[in-house]
C-alpha positions in Angstrom: 0.0 0.0 0.0 1.3 3.4 -1.0 0.9 6.1 1.8 1.2 9.8 1.2 1.2 12.6 3.9 -1.6 15.2 3.3 -1.1 18.9 3.6 -3.8 21.5 4.4 -6.5 19.0 5.5 -7.9 17.5 8.6 -6.7 14.0 7.4 -3.1 13.4 8.0 -2.4 10.9 5.3 -4.0 8.7 2.6 -3.1 5.2 1.6 -4.2 3.2 -1.5 -3.2 0.6 -3.9 -3.1 0.8 -7.7 -3.3 -2.4 -9.7 -3.1 -2.2 -13.5 -4.1 1.5 -13.3 -7.2 0.8 -11.1 -7.6 2.4 -7.6 -8.2 0.0 -4.6 -8.3 0.1 -0.9 -8.2 3.8 -0.2 -7.8 4.7 3.5 -7.6 8.2 5.0 -5.9 8.7 8.4 -8.1 11.2 10.2 -10.5 13.7 8.5 -14.3 13.6 8.5 -14.9 9.9 8.8 -18.2 9.7 6.9 -16.8 11.8 4.0 -13.5 10.0 3.7 -15.3 6.6 3.7 -17.6 7.9 1.0 -14.8 9.1 -1.2 -13.0 5.8 -0.7 -16.0 3.8 -1.7 -16.8 5.9 -4.7 -13.3 5.6 -6.2 -12.9 1.9 -5.6 -12.3 0.1 -8.9 -12.1 3.3 -11.0 -9.1 4.1 -13.3 -6.5 6.4 -11.7 -6.9 9.0 -14.5 -10.7 9.2 -13.8 -10.2 9.6 -10.1 -7.8 12.4 -10.6 -10.0 14.2 -13.1 -13.0 13.9 -10.7 -11.3 15.0 -7.5 -8.4 17.3 -8.5 -9.1 20.9 -7.4 -12.0 20.3 -4.9 -11.7 22.9 -2.2 -12.7 22.6 1.5 -13.5 25.8 3.4 -11.2 28.0 1.3 -8.1 25.9 2.1 -7.2 25.5 -1.5 -7.4 21.7 -1.1 -9.4 19.0 0.4 -9.2 15.3 1.3 -10.4 14.3 -2.2 -7.9 16.7 -3.7 -5.1 15.3 -1.6 -6.0 11.8 -2.9 -5.8 13.1 -6.5 -2.5 14.7 -5.9 -1.2 11.6 -4.1 -2.3 9.5 -7.2 -0.5 11.9 -9.5 2.6 11.6 -7.6 2.3 7.9 -7.3 1.9 7.5 -11.1 4.9 9.8 -11.7 7.0 7.7 -9.3 5.9 4.4 -10.9 6.7 5.8 -14.4 10.3 6.5 -13.2 10.9 2.8 -12.2 
């Protein structure tokens, strides 16, 4: 499981797995429990690119980011890192 530290959100980190370009097992550490569970269930089994497109740029309370946005950013970083291997 890949784990990335979040910035600017109530959740401290987000973990997930990517298998053949598909997102699985998203887990947020902290944050609004119901919302983060909802995001995790909604992205389960979706292609990485689709999740990034749907979640990137979502803002929470004027912070310039959100838990869904942090997941999108983590997935982008994960895909960049995976491409370098």
